[in-house]
KOLDOVEX-393317 format. One record per residue (C-alpha): residue number from 0; residue in one letter; x negated, y, z negated. Coordinates in steps of 0.1 Angstrom, whole numbers, plus 5000, padded with zeros to 4 digits. Layout:
<recs>
<rec><k>NUM</k><r>a</r><px>X</px><py>Y</py><pz>Z</pz></rec>
...
</recs>
This chain:
<recs>
<rec><k>0</k><r>q</r><px>5000</px><py>5000</py><pz>5000</pz></rec>
<rec><k>1</k><r>a</r><px>4985</px><py>5033</py><pz>5010</pz></rec>
<rec><k>2</k><r>q</r><px>4980</px><py>5058</py><pz>4983</pz></rec>
<rec><k>3</k><r>l</r><px>4972</px><py>5095</py><pz>4984</pz></rec>
<rec><k>4</k><r>v</r><px>4957</px><py>5113</py><pz>4954</pz></rec>
<rec><k>5</k><r>e</r><px>4956</px><py>5150</py><pz>4951</pz></rec>
<rec><k>6</k><r>s</r><px>4931</px><py>5168</py><pz>4928</pz></rec>
<rec><k>7</k><r>g</r><px>4915</px><py>5201</py><pz>4921</pz></rec>
<rec><k>8</k><r>g</r><px>4944</px><py>5222</py><pz>4908</pz></rec>
<rec><k>9</k><r>g</r><px>4942</px><py>5244</py><pz>4878</pz></rec>
<rec><k>10</k><r>l</r><px>4949</px><py>5278</py><pz>4863</pz></rec>
<rec><k>11</k><r>v</r><px>4933</px><py>5307</py><pz>4881</pz></rec>
<rec><k>12</k><r>q</r><px>4937</px><py>5345</py><pz>4879</pz></rec>
<rec><k>13</k><r>p</r><px>4951</px><py>5364</py><pz>4909</pz></rec>
<rec><k>14</k><r>g</r><px>4924</px><py>5369</py><pz>4935</pz></rec>
<rec><k>15</k><r>g</r><px>4907</px><py>5337</py><pz>4925</pz></rec>
<rec><k>16</k><r>s</r><px>4899</px><py>5306</py><pz>4944</pz></rec>
<rec><k>17</k><r>l</r><px>4905</px><py>5268</py><pz>4942</pz></rec>
<rec><k>18</k><r>r</r><px>4896</px><py>5239</py><pz>4963</pz></rec>
<rec><k>19</k><r>l</r><px>4921</px><py>5210</py><pz>4965</pz></rec>
<rec><k>20</k><r>s</r><px>4911</px><py>5175</py><pz>4976</pz></rec>
<rec><k>21</k><r>c</r><px>4933</px><py>5147</py><pz>4990</pz></rec>
<rec><k>22</k><r>a</r><px>4918</px><py>5112</py><pz>4988</pz></rec>
<rec><k>23</k><r>a</r><px>4933</px><py>5082</py><pz>5004</pz></rec>
<rec><k>24</k><r>s</r><px>4931</px><py>5045</py><pz>4997</pz></rec>
<rec><k>25</k><r>g</r><px>4945</px><py>5018</py><pz>5020</pz></rec>
<rec><k>26</k><r>r</r><px>4947</px><py>5041</py><pz>5050</pz></rec>
<rec><k>27</k><r>r</r><px>4921</px><py>5055</py><pz>5073</pz></rec>
<rec><k>28</k><r>l</r><px>4928</px><py>5092</py><pz>5074</pz></rec>
<rec><k>29</k><r>s</r><px>4908</px><py>5097</py><pz>5106</pz></rec>
<rec><k>30</k><r>m</r><px>4937</px><py>5081</py><pz>5125</pz></rec>
<rec><k>31</k><r>y</r><px>4963</px><py>5107</py><pz>5114</pz></rec>
<rec><k>32</k><r>d</r><px>4973</px><py>5142</py><pz>5115</pz></rec>
<rec><k>33</k><r>m</r><px>4975</px><py>5155</py><pz>5080</pz></rec>
<rec><k>34</k><r>a</r><px>4990</px><py>5183</py><pz>5060</pz></rec>
<rec><k>35</k><r>w</r><px>4993</px><py>5201</py><pz>5026</pz></rec>
<rec><k>36</k><r>y</r><px>5027</px><py>5209</py><pz>5012</pz></rec>
<rec><k>37</k><r>r</r><px>5037</px><py>5226</py><pz>4980</pz></rec>
<rec><k>38</k><r>r</r><px>5068</px><py>5228</py><pz>4957</pz></rec>
<rec><k>39</k><r>a</r><px>5073</px><py>5259</py><pz>4936</pz></rec>
<rec><k>40</k><r>p</r><px>5095</px><py>5257</py><pz>4905</pz></rec>
<rec><k>41</k><r>g</r><px>5131</px><py>5256</py><pz>4916</pz></rec>
<rec><k>42</k><r>e</r><px>5122</px><py>5255</py><pz>4953</pz></rec>
<rec><k>43</k><r>q</r><px>5121</px><py>5228</py><pz>4979</pz></rec>
<rec><k>44</k><r>r</r><px>5088</px><py>5214</py><pz>4991</pz></rec>
<rec><k>45</k><r>e</r><px>5073</px><py>5234</py><pz>5020</pz></rec>
<rec><k>46</k><r>f</r><px>5046</px><py>5231</py><pz>5045</pz></rec>
<rec><k>47</k><r>v</r><px>5014</px><py>5249</py><pz>5038</pz></rec>
<rec><k>48</k><r>a</r><px>4988</px><py>5238</py><pz>5063</pz></rec>
<rec><k>49</k><r>g</r><px>4981</px><py>5210</py><pz>5087</pz></rec>
<rec><k>50</k><r>i</r><px>4952</px><py>5196</py><pz>5107</pz></rec>
<rec><k>51</k><r>t</r><px>4952</px><py>5172</py><pz>5136</pz></rec>
<rec><k>52</k><r>t</r><px>4929</px><py>5144</py><pz>5143</pz></rec>
<rec><k>53</k><r>v</r><px>4909</px><py>5167</py><pz>5166</pz></rec>
<rec><k>54</k><r>r</r><px>4909</px><py>5194</py><pz>5138</pz></rec>
<rec><k>55</k><r>t</r><px>4934</px><py>5218</py><pz>5153</pz></rec>
<rec><k>56</k><r>t</r><px>4948</px><py>5237</py><pz>5124</pz></rec>
<rec><k>57</k><r>n</r><px>4982</px><py>5252</py><pz>5116</pz></rec>
<rec><k>58</k><r>y</r><px>4992</px><py>5274</py><pz>5086</pz></rec>
<rec><k>59</k><r>a</r><px>5023</px><py>5288</py><pz>5071</pz></rec>
<rec><k>60</k><r>g</r><px>5024</px><py>5325</py><pz>5075</pz></rec>
<rec><k>61</k><r>s</r><px>5023</px><py>5331</py><pz>5038</pz></rec>
<rec><k>62</k><r>v</r><px>4988</px><py>5315</py><pz>5035</pz></rec>
<rec><k>63</k><r>k</r><px>4972</px><py>5323</py><pz>5068</pz></rec>
<rec><k>64</k><r>d</r><px>4939</px><py>5340</py><pz>5065</pz></rec>
<rec><k>65</k><r>r</r><px>4936</px><py>5330</py><pz>5028</pz></rec>
<rec><k>66</k><r>f</r><px>4937</px><py>5292</py><pz>5029</pz></rec>
<rec><k>67</k><r>t</r><px>4915</px><py>5268</py><pz>5050</pz></rec>
<rec><k>68</k><r>i</r><px>4923</px><py>5232</py><pz>5056</pz></rec>
<rec><k>69</k><r>s</r><px>4896</px><py>5207</py><pz>5066</pz></rec>
<rec><k>70</k><r>r</r><px>4890</px><py>5170</py><pz>5067</pz></rec>
<rec><k>71</k><r>d</r><px>4860</px><py>5147</py><pz>5061</pz></rec>
<rec><k>72</k><r>n</r><px>4868</px><py>5115</py><pz>5079</pz></rec>
<rec><k>73</k><r>a</r><px>4836</px><py>5098</py><pz>5067</pz></rec>
<rec><k>74</k><r>n</r><px>4848</px><py>5102</py><pz>5031</pz></rec>
<rec><k>75</k><r>n</r><px>4885</px><py>5097</py><pz>5039</pz></rec>
<rec><k>76</k><r>t</r><px>4893</px><py>5130</py><pz>5023</pz></rec>
<rec><k>77</k><r>m</r><px>4911</px><py>5162</py><pz>5032</pz></rec>
<rec><k>78</k><r>y</r><px>4906</px><py>5196</py><pz>5016</pz></rec>
<rec><k>79</k><r>l</r><px>4924</px><py>5229</py><pz>5011</pz></rec>
<rec><k>80</k><r>q</r><px>4902</px><py>5259</py><pz>5003</pz></rec>
<rec><k>81</k><r>m</r><px>4925</px><py>5285</py><pz>4987</pz></rec>
<rec><k>82</k><r>n</r><px>4911</px><py>5321</py><pz>4984</pz></rec>
<rec><k>83</k><r>s</r><px>4927</px><py>5353</py><pz>4973</pz></rec>
<rec><k>84</k><r>l</r><px>4953</px><py>5334</py><pz>4953</pz></rec>
<rec><k>85</k><r>k</r><px>4986</px><py>5351</py><pz>4944</pz></rec>
<rec><k>86</k><r>p</r><px>5011</px><py>5344</py><pz>4917</pz></rec>
<rec><k>87</k><r>e</r><px>5035</px><py>5332</py><pz>4944</pz></rec>
<rec><k>88</k><r>d</r><px>5011</px><py>5305</py><pz>4953</pz></rec>
<rec><k>89</k><r>t</r><px>5019</px><py>5288</py><pz>4920</pz></rec>
<rec><k>90</k><r>a</r><px>5033</px><py>5253</py><pz>4928</pz></rec>
<rec><k>91</k><r>v</r><px>5026</px><py>5216</py><pz>4928</pz></rec>
<rec><k>92</k><r>y</r><px>5005</px><py>5208</py><pz>4959</pz></rec>
<rec><k>93</k><r>f</r><px>5008</px><py>5176</py><pz>4978</pz></rec>
<rec><k>94</k><r>c</r><px>4992</px><py>5160</py><pz>5008</pz></rec>
<rec><k>95</k><r>n</r><px>5006</px><py>5136</py><pz>5033</pz></rec>
<rec><k>96</k><r>v</r><px>4998</px><py>5121</py><pz>5067</pz></rec>
<rec><k>97</k><r>g</r><px>5015</px><py>5119</py><pz>5100</pz></rec>
<rec><k>98</k><r>c</r><px>5022</px><py>5156</py><pz>5105</pz></rec>
<rec><k>99</k><r>s</r><px>5002</px><py>5188</py><pz>5111</pz></rec>
<rec><k>100</k><r>i</r><px>5032</px><py>5212</py><pz>5117</pz></rec>
<rec><k>101</k><r>p</r><px>5063</px><py>5221</py><pz>5098</pz></rec>
<rec><k>102</k><r>k</r><px>5096</px><py>5204</py><pz>5103</pz></rec>
<rec><k>103</k><r>c</r><px>5080</px><py>5170</py><pz>5107</pz></rec>
<rec><k>104</k><r>r</r><px>5086</px><py>5141</py><pz>5084</pz></rec>
<rec><k>105</k><r>p</r><px>5054</px><py>5127</py><pz>5070</pz></rec>
<rec><k>106</k><r>i</r><px>5049</px><py>5090</py><pz>5068</pz></rec>
<rec><k>107</k><r>s</r><px>5034</px><py>5082</py><pz>5035</pz></rec>
<rec><k>108</k><r>s</r><px>5049</px><py>5081</py><pz>5000</pz></rec>
<rec><k>109</k><r>w</r><px>5043</px><py>5113</py><pz>4980</pz></rec>
<rec><k>110</k><r>g</r><px>5016</px><py>5113</py><pz>4954</pz></rec>
<rec><k>111</k><r>q</r><px>5018</px><py>5130</py><pz>4920</pz></rec>
<rec><k>112</k><r>g</r><px>5005</px><py>5163</py><pz>4934</pz></rec>
<rec><k>113</k><r>t</r><px>4982</px><py>5187</py><pz>4917</pz></rec>
<rec><k>114</k><r>q</r><px>4994</px><py>5218</py><pz>4898</pz></rec>
<rec><k>115</k><r>v</r><px>4981</px><py>5252</py><pz>4908</pz></rec>
<rec><k>116</k><r>t</r><px>4990</px><py>5281</py><pz>4885</pz></rec>
<rec><k>117</k><r>v</r><px>4980</px><py>5316</py><pz>4894</pz></rec>
<rec><k>118</k><r>s</r><px>4984</px><py>5339</py><pz>4865</pz></rec>
<rec><k>119</k><r>s</r><px>4966</px><py>5366</py><pz>4846</pz></rec>
</recs>
């Protein structure tokens, strides 16, 4: 059974940075488009950023120019570098496979996610 594990979240002040990681077991990530999603308190899960197998990237407008998605196929890991964080970025962040754009249904079970809290 494929498993995705997100890590790297935490508490950061506005304007700060965090780097999230998504590690996979039981699935070779190099074969898939991948994406990061987030769910803020009281909100539905939303697309944040996606990356194709050939490293074409897509971003939600709210994070464009602040977040950078990348992948390390050799280590079966995907990353999300988050800079200039804002309080509205506070959410649980998830990764999944099979999509690199919004309005696409990912194919793996959701992991536990990693909490990102932006607050002074």
